[in-house]
C-alpha positions in Angstrom: 11.2 -50.5 -66.4 8.2 -48.2 -67.9 6.2 -49.9 -70.8 5.7 -48.3 -74.1 2.0 -48.0 -74.3 2.1 -47.2 -78.2 2.4 -50.2 -79.3 -0.7 -51.3 -77.5 -3.1 -48.5 -77.6 -2.9 -48.4 -81.6 -4.6 -51.4 -82.6 -7.6 -49.6 -80.0 -7.3 -46.0 -82.0 -10.8 -46.5 -83.5 -12.6 -47.2 -80.4 -10.6 -44.4 -77.9 -12.5 -42.0 -76.5 -9.8 -41.1 -73.3 -7.2 -42.4 -72.4 -5.2 -41.4 -68.7 -1.5 -42.4 -68.4 -1.4 -43.2 -64.7 1.5 -41.8 -63.3 2.0 -39.8 -59.8 -1.1 -38.7 -58.5 -2.3 -42.1 -58.9 -5.9 -43.1 -60.4 -7.9 -39.8 -58.5 -5.0 -37.4 -59.9 -5.0 -38.5 -63.4 -8.5 -40.3 -64.8 -10.1 -36.9 -63.9 -8.0 -35.6 -66.8 -10.0 -37.3 -69.7 -13.3 -37.1 -68.6 -15.4 -34.9 -69.6 -18.0 -32.7 -67.0 -21.2 -34.6 -65.5 -19.4 -38.2 -65.4 -17.5 -39.9 -62.8 -15.1 -43.0 -63.5 -16.2 -46.1 -61.4 -12.9 -48.2 -60.4 -13.5 -51.8 -59.7 -10.0 -52.8 -58.0 -11.0 -56.5 -57.8 -10.5 -56.7 -61.1 -6.5 -57.0 -60.6 -3.8 -58.0 -58.8 -2.0 -55.7 -56.7 1.2 -56.5 -57.6 3.5 -57.1 -54.4 5.9 -54.3 -54.5 2.8 -52.3 -53.4 1.8 -54.7 -50.7 5.1 -54.6 -49.3 5.7 -50.7 -49.3 2.1 -50.0 -48.1 2.7 -53.0 -45.3 6.2 -51.7 -44.4 5.4 -48.2 -44.8 2.5 -48.1 -42.4 0.7 -46.7 -46.0 -2.8 -46.0 -45.9 -5.0 -47.6 -48.7 -5.9 -43.7 -50.0 -2.6 -42.5 -49.9 -1.3 -45.3 -52.3 -4.3 -44.9 -54.7 -2.8 -41.0 -54.6 0.6 -41.5 -55.2 0.9 -44.7 -57.1 -0.6 -46.3 -60.0 -1.4 -49.7 -58.1 -0.1 -51.9 -61.0 -2.7 -50.0 -63.8 0.0 -47.7 -66.3 -3.1 -46.8 -68.4 -6.4 -46.1 -68.8 -8.4 -46.1 -71.5 -11.9 -45.0 -71.9 -14.4 -46.3 -74.4 -18.0 -46.6 -75.1 -20.0 -49.5 -73.9 -20.6 -51.0 -77.1 -16.7 -51.2 -77.7 -15.6 -52.9 -75.1 -15.5 -56.3 -76.5 -13.5 -55.2 -79.6 -11.5 -52.6 -77.6 -10.3 -55.4 -75.0 -9.4 -57.5 -78.1 -7.6 -54.9 -79.7 -5.5 -54.6 -76.7 -3.9 -57.9 -75.3 -3.2 -58.0 -71.6 -6.0 -55.6 -71.0 -9.1 -56.0 -69.1 -12.2 -54.1 -67.8 -11.1 -51.8 -65.1 -14.6 -50.4 -64.3 -17.1 -47.8 -66.3 -18.5 -44.4 -66.3 -21.2 -43.2 -64.6 -23.3 -39.9 -64.3 -22.1 -37.5 -61.4 -24.0 -34.6 -60.5 -21.8 -34.4 -57.2 -19.3 -36.2 -55.3 -15.7 -37.2 -56.7 -14.9 -37.7 -60.2 -13.3 -41.1 -59.5 -15.3 -43.9 -57.2 -14.8 -47.4 -56.0 -11.3 -46.9 -54.5 -10.3 -45.3 -51.4 -10.0 -41.6 -51.6 -8.9 -39.3 -49.1 -10.7 -36.4 -48.3 
């Protein structure tokens, strides 16, 4: 079942700069929509455990990492962007959340970094 994110996000509203619902298109297809020009989202996949269903689909389907990240949410349903100074408060306001990465300057290259991307 699809979780309802509004109750989780509501207490953090004062801190939110952007929110990306990770649906079809995965992280690389959804996160860039919330990022302003000149920045990229740097994602650290070691910050969460891949749900077993995704590992099973990838293994049994012979699906490349980049295709998995481009197609599925990989266990990340929502990404909330907050100012660096608000990270701890935002995490405390959203139980079950974790820091997945950060926002970095971008002059060129993809708007999402740190995860496998297809060319």
